[in-house]
C-alpha positions in Angstrom: -8.8 6.6 -10.3 -5.7 8.1 -11.4 -2.6 7.0 -13.7 0.0 9.0 -14.5 3.0 8.2 -16.6 5.8 9.4 -17.6 4.6 13.2 -17.2 7.1 16.0 -18.3 6.6 19.6 -18.4 8.9 22.7 -19.0 8.2 26.3 -19.2 11.6 27.4 -21.2 14.8 26.5 -19.7 12.9 25.3 -16.6 11.9 21.5 -16.3 9.0 21.8 -13.8 8.1 18.0 -14.3 10.5 15.4 -14.7 9.0 11.6 -15.9 6.4 11.8 -12.8 4.5 8.5 -12.7 1.9 7.5 -10.1 -1.2 5.8 -9.1 -4.1 6.6 -7.0 -6.8 4.2 -6.3 -10.3 5.2 -5.3 -11.0 5.7 -1.8 -7.6 7.0 -1.0 -6.3 10.3 0.6 -3.0 11.1 -1.0 -0.9 13.8 0.0 1.5 15.6 -2.9 4.5 16.8 -0.6 6.9 19.1 -1.7 8.8 22.5 -0.9 7.5 25.5 -2.9 8.4 25.4 -6.3 8.6 21.4 -6.4 6.1 21.7 -9.4 3.1 20.3 -7.4 0.8 23.1 -8.8 2.0 22.3 -12.3 1.1 18.7 -12.0 -2.4 19.4 -10.4 -3.3 21.6 -13.7 -1.9 18.5 -15.7 -3.9 16.2 -14.0 -7.3 18.7 -14.4 -6.8 19.3 -17.8 -5.9 22.8 -17.4 -2.3 22.2 -18.7 -0.9 19.9 -21.1 1.9 18.4 -20.4 5.0 17.8 -22.8 5.3 14.0 -22.6 3.4 11.5 -20.8 -0.5 10.5 -20.1 -2.8 11.0 -17.6 -6.1 8.9 -16.9 -8.6 9.2 -14.7 -11.5 6.8 -14.4 -10.2 5.0 -17.2 -10.7 8.2 -19.5 -7.6 10.3 -21.2 -7.3 13.8 -19.6 -6.1 15.2 -23.2 -8.8 13.4 -25.2 -11.6 13.3 -23.0 -11.0 16.7 -21.1 -14.8 17.5 -20.7 -15.7 13.8 -19.5 -12.6 14.1 -17.2 -13.6 17.6 -15.7 -17.4 15.9 -14.7 -16.2 13.7 -12.6 -13.5 15.9 -10.8 -13.6 18.6 -8.5 -10.8 21.2 -8.5 -9.8 23.6 -5.9 -6.5 26.0 -6.9 -4.6 27.3 -3.9 -6.6 30.8 -4.5 -10.2 29.5 -5.2 -11.9 32.3 -7.6 -14.7 34.1 -5.2 -16.8 37.2 -6.0 -16.5 39.1 -2.7 -19.6 41.0 -3.5 -21.9 38.1 -3.6 -23.4 36.3 -1.0 -22.6 32.9 -0.2 -26.0 31.4 -1.5 -26.0 33.2 -4.8 -22.2 32.1 -5.5 -23.0 28.6 -5.0 -26.4 29.1 -7.3 -24.0 30.7 -10.1 -21.4 28.0 -9.8 -24.3 25.3 -10.1 -26.0 27.2 -13.2 -22.3 27.5 -14.9 -21.7 23.4 -14.3 -24.8 23.1 -16.1 -26.8 21.0 -13.2 -30.3 20.1 -14.1 -33.0 22.4 -12.2 -34.4 19.2 -10.8 -31.3 18.4 -9.5 -30.1 21.8 -7.9 -31.5 22.2 -4.4 -30.3 18.9 -3.2 -27.0 19.3 -4.4 -26.7 22.6 -2.8 -28.6 21.5 0.3 -25.8 18.5 0.4 -22.7 21.1 -0.3 -24.0 23.7 2.3 -24.1 20.8 4.8 -21.2 19.2 3.7 -19.1 22.4 4.3 -21.0 23.6 7.5 -22.2 27.0 5.8 -26.2 26.8 6.9 -25.8 29.9 8.8 -23.5 32.1 6.2 -25.8 31.6 3.1 -26.8 35.6 3.0 -23.6 36.7 4.2 -21.4 38.6 1.3 -18.3 36.5 0.7 -15.9 39.3 1.3 -17.0 39.7 5.3 -16.2 35.9 5.7 -12.8 35.0 7.3 -10.2 33.0 5.3 -11.4 29.9 6.9 -14.7 30.3 5.9 -14.1 31.5 2.8 -12.2 28.3 1.9 -15.5 26.6 2.8 -16.9 28.2 0.5 -14.1 27.2 -2.1 -14.8 23.5 -1.1 -18.4 23.8 -1.3 -18.2 24.7 -5.2 -16.0 21.8 -5.7 -18.1 19.3 -4.6 -21.4 20.9 -6.0 -21.9 18.4 -8.9 -20.9 15.4 -6.5 -17.6 14.4 -8.2 -15.5 11.2 -7.5 -12.5 12.7 -7.3 -11.5 16.3 -5.3 -8.0 17.5 -6.2 -7.2 20.2 -3.6 -4.1 22.5 -4.1 -3.1 23.8 -0.8 -6.2 23.7 0.7 -5.2 24.9 4.1 -2.9 27.7 2.8 -3.0 31.0 4.6 -5.4 29.8 7.4 -4.8 30.3 11.2 -4.3 27.0 13.5 -7.6 26.9 14.4 -9.3 27.0 10.7 -6.5 24.9 9.7 -7.7 21.9 12.1 -11.7 22.8 11.1 -10.6 22.3 7.3 -8.7 19.1 7.8 -12.0 17.8 9.7 -13.6 18.8 7.0 -11.4 16.9 4.4 -11.8 14.0 6.3 -15.6 14.0 6.2 -15.5 14.6 2.4 -13.4 11.9 2.0 -16.2 9.6 2.9 -17.8 10.0 -0.4 -14.9 11.2 -2.9 -11.2 10.1 -3.5 -9.1 12.8 -2.6 -5.3 14.5 -3.8 -4.2 17.3 -2.2 -1.0 19.2 -1.9 1.0 20.9 0.7 4.3 21.7 1.8 3.8 20.9 5.5 4.5 17.9 7.0 2.1 17.8 9.4 -0.8 18.3 7.1 0.0 14.9 5.6 0.2 13.1 8.7 -3.3 14.7 10.0 -5.0 13.8 6.8 -3.4 11.7 4.6 -3.3 7.6 4.1 -0.4 7.9 1.9 2.0 10.6 0.7 4.1 11.5 -2.8 7.1 13.2 -2.4 8.2 15.8 -5.2 10.9 17.6 -5.2 12.8 19.5 -8.3 9.6 18.1 -10.5 10.7 14.8 -9.6 8.9 11.7 -7.5 11.2 10.9 -4.5 9.2 8.9 -2.5 5.9 7.2 -2.5 4.3 5.3 0.0 1.8 4.8 2.7 2.6 6.7 5.6 2.6 3.4 7.8 5.4 2.2 5.9 7.6 5.3 5.8 7.1 5.0 9.8 8.0 1.6 10.4 11.1 1.3 8.5 14.0 1.7 10.4 17.7 2.5 9.5 21.0 2.0 11.2 24.0 3.9 10.2 27.7 2.5 10.5 30.6 4.4 10.2 33.8 2.7 9.9 37.4 4.3 10.6 39.5 5.5 7.6 41.6 2.7 5.8 38.9 0.3 6.6 37.6 -2.0 3.3 34.3 -1.7 1.9 32.0 -4.5 3.9 28.8 -3.9 1.7 28.5 -7.4 0.9 29.0 -9.2 4.3 26.4 -6.4 5.6 23.6 -7.6 2.8 24.3 -10.9 4.2 22.6 -10.2 7.6 19.3 -11.4 8.7 16.7 -8.8 8.4 18.5 -6.4 5.8 16.4 -4.9 3.1 18.8 -2.4 1.9 22.6 -1.2 1.9 23.7 2.3 0.8 27.2 2.9 1.0 30.0 6.0 0.1 33.4 6.8 1.2 33.7 10.4 3.2 37.0 12.0 4.9 36.1 10.0 8.1 36.1 6.8 6.3 33.2 4.6 5.2 29.6 5.4 6.1 27.0 2.9 5.6 23.1 2.9 5.9 21.6 -0.5 6.1 17.7 -0.6 5.9 15.3 -3.3 7.4 11.3 -3.6 6.6 10.2 -3.5 10.2 10.6 -1.9 13.5 13.3 -4.5 14.6 16.8 -2.8 15.6 19.5 -3.9 13.4 22.0 -3.0 15.7 22.8 -5.7 17.9 23.3 -7.8 14.5 25.7 -5.2 13.1 27.5 -4.6 15.8 28.0 -8.6 16.5 29.5 -8.7 12.7 31.7 -5.7 13.3 33.4 -7.5 16.5 33.1 -10.5 14.7 35.0 -9.7 11.8 37.4 -6.9 13.7 36.0 -3.8 11.6 37.7 -0.4 12.8 34.1 0.4 14.1 33.8 4.3 14.7 30.3 5.0 14.9 26.8 3.0 15.5 23.2 4.4 15.7 19.8 3.8 14.9 17.7 6.1 12.6 14.0 5.8 12.4 12.5 7.1 9.1 9.4 9.6 9.5 8.2 12.4 7.2 
């Protein structure tokens, strides 16, 4: 569905995106997670064809975003963080105008408008001016205009930003319903948002992809932290030889050698590490388990 390869984008001296590569398959709900200023909005503008990258390539449904921009934009529904809405217009008038701007044929317009209204639960608000709606219902209007043309891919930038807790829950449920028909990529800086809505997370920090994994894989990966007293020898090779170990990271601190030993399931690695430390007479200072979560 989405294939991004080596995306780079700079604003003057500021490097907003650094060699960003990832893939989103059809049917997934993927969260783009990162702090404010991480490059999430810039990346979404590149994906939707509204911003040209300095380097790299993006394809959506096997179409190049730069050379087949209009064809790509017909296939996606993009909701920016601050959706452009006209406060003086009624919900119905606004959605009809958006259908006209999308050149939806007159014969298809009633059915598509009705579907978008039902999907976002706006039936009782069609005659209300948008300016009189709560932030949560204005966001529903934004989502309704995003899905009007029945897109195969939804790209949502901070879809719950500024909402109260009840509205956040409602919009999350709505996104889950929309995912029954569309692939979804949404950005957020809120960890609980990803955990509540998404199947997979891409973590973006300072314009770089730092992690890309299914949530179940992140939560199932365990690690053991081992600290040896100052003066101890490096034991990286011995740790790698332990059963169930999938990774060993080491560095020296003022307290001695510190190791992060990872496994690929919920098995506790501490008994094996402790037995090896005792057998080898390592000067053990600390041994604790760390469970990775978002």
